[in-house]
C-alpha positions as CSV (number, residue, x, y, z in Angstrom):
1,M,-0.3,15.9,6.1
2,K,-1.0,12.2,6.5
3,L,-2.0,9.9,3.8
4,K,-5.2,9.0,5.7
5,D,-6.3,12.7,5.6
6,L,-5.8,12.8,1.7
7,A,-7.1,9.6,1.0
8,T,-10.6,8.2,0.5
9,V,-10.0,4.6,0.9
10,I,-6.9,2.9,2.0
11,R,-7.4,-1.0,1.9
12,S,-5.5,-4.3,1.5
13,K,-6.3,-7.7,0.6
14,N,-4.5,-11.0,-0.4
15,A,-3.8,-11.2,-4.1
16,S,-3.0,-14.8,-3.3
17,P,-1.5,-16.8,-0.5
18,F,1.9,-15.3,-1.1
19,V,0.9,-11.8,-2.4
20,L,-0.5,-8.5,-0.5
21,T,-2.0,-6.0,-2.7
22,I,-2.9,-2.4,-1.0
23,D,-5.1,-0.1,-2.9
24,I,-5.3,3.8,-2.3
25,F,-8.0,5.9,-3.7
26,F,-8.6,9.7,-4.1
27,D,-11.8,11.5,-4.7
28,D,-10.0,14.4,-6.5
29,D,-6.9,15.1,-8.8
30,E,-5.2,17.6,-6.4
31,K,-5.0,15.3,-3.6
32,Y,-4.1,12.3,-5.9
33,N,-1.2,14.4,-7.9
34,L,0.0,15.5,-4.3
35,V,0.6,12.4,-3.1
36,K,2.0,11.0,-6.4
37,K,4.5,14.0,-7.0
38,S,5.7,13.7,-3.3
39,G,7.5,10.5,-4.4
40,V,7.0,9.3,-0.7
41,I,5.3,6.2,-1.9
42,N,8.2,4.1,-3.1
43,A,10.0,0.8,-2.8
44,E,12.1,1.9,0.2
45,T,9.2,3.3,2.1
46,I,7.0,0.1,1.5
47,S,10.2,-2.0,2.3
48,K,10.4,0.0,5.8
49,L,6.9,-0.2,6.7
50,Y,6.1,-3.9,5.9
51,K,9.5,-5.0,6.6
52,V,10.0,-6.9,3.1
53,P,13.0,-6.5,1.0
54,K,12.9,-4.1,-1.9
55,E,13.3,-7.1,-4.4
56,K,10.0,-8.7,-2.9
57,I,8.0,-5.5,-4.0
58,L,6.3,-6.6,-7.2
59,G,5.2,-3.3,-8.1
60,I,4.0,0.5,-7.2
61,F,1.4,1.4,-9.8
62,F,0.0,5.0,-10.0
63,V,-3.3,4.7,-12.0
64,D,-4.3,8.2,-13.3
65,P,-7.6,7.4,-14.5
66,V,-9.1,6.4,-11.5
67,K,-6.8,8.5,-9.2
68,A,-5.4,5.5,-7.1
69,I,-2.2,3.9,-6.2
70,K,-1.9,0.2,-6.1
71,I,1.1,-1.6,-4.3
72,S,1.7,-5.3,-4.5
73,F,4.6,-7.4,-2.6
74,I,5.3,-10.7,-1.7
75,K,4.3,-11.4,2.0
76,P,6.8,-12.2,4.6
77,I,4.5,-15.0,5.8
78,A,2.2,-16.9,3.5
79,T,-1.6,-17.0,4.5
80,D,-1.7,-20.4,5.2
81,E,1.1,-20.4,7.9
82,I,0.3,-20.6,11.5
83,E,2.1,-17.3,12.3
84,Y,0.1,-15.4,10.0
85,S,-2.6,-13.5,11.8
86,D,-4.9,-11.8,9.2
87,V,-6.4,-14.5,6.9
88,Y,-7.7,-12.1,4.5
89,G,-5.2,-9.6,4.3
90,A,-7.7,-7.0,5.3
91,Q,-5.8,-5.0,8.0
92,Q,-2.4,-4.7,6.4
93,S,-3.1,-1.1,5.2
94,I,-2.8,0.4,8.6
95,P,1.1,1.2,8.2
96,L,0.3,3.7,5.4
97,F,-2.5,5.6,7.5
98,D,0.2,7.9,9.1
99,L,2.6,8.2,6.2
100,E,3.6,11.9,6.1
101,I,3.2,13.4,2.9
102,E,4.7,16.8,2.3
C-alpha cells in the first residue's frame, strides 16, 4: 500500500530558507500505527528520496497524540538561490506519495 493511500494529508513547507519540513497526518490510529511500525519512514529513506546526506536530517518525529509524522531536513539548495524552483517548499512532499508501506 502506498503512503498516499493511508495518509489524510501529506504536505511540505519551508521552515526557514535552509530547512524543509514535511507533515504527514492520518485520520485514524490504525493507519498511523501501520506506517509508524513499518519503519519505512527513516533517515535512510528520506536521504534517498530527497538526495540529502543523513547528517542533514534534523529529525523524524512521530507525534502520537495527533497521529502525525514530522520530518525536517536541511535543503540541498537554499530558498533564495536561483536554482531553487519552489519558493514556498509546498511541492516537496510528492516523493513520499508513492512510498510503499508494508
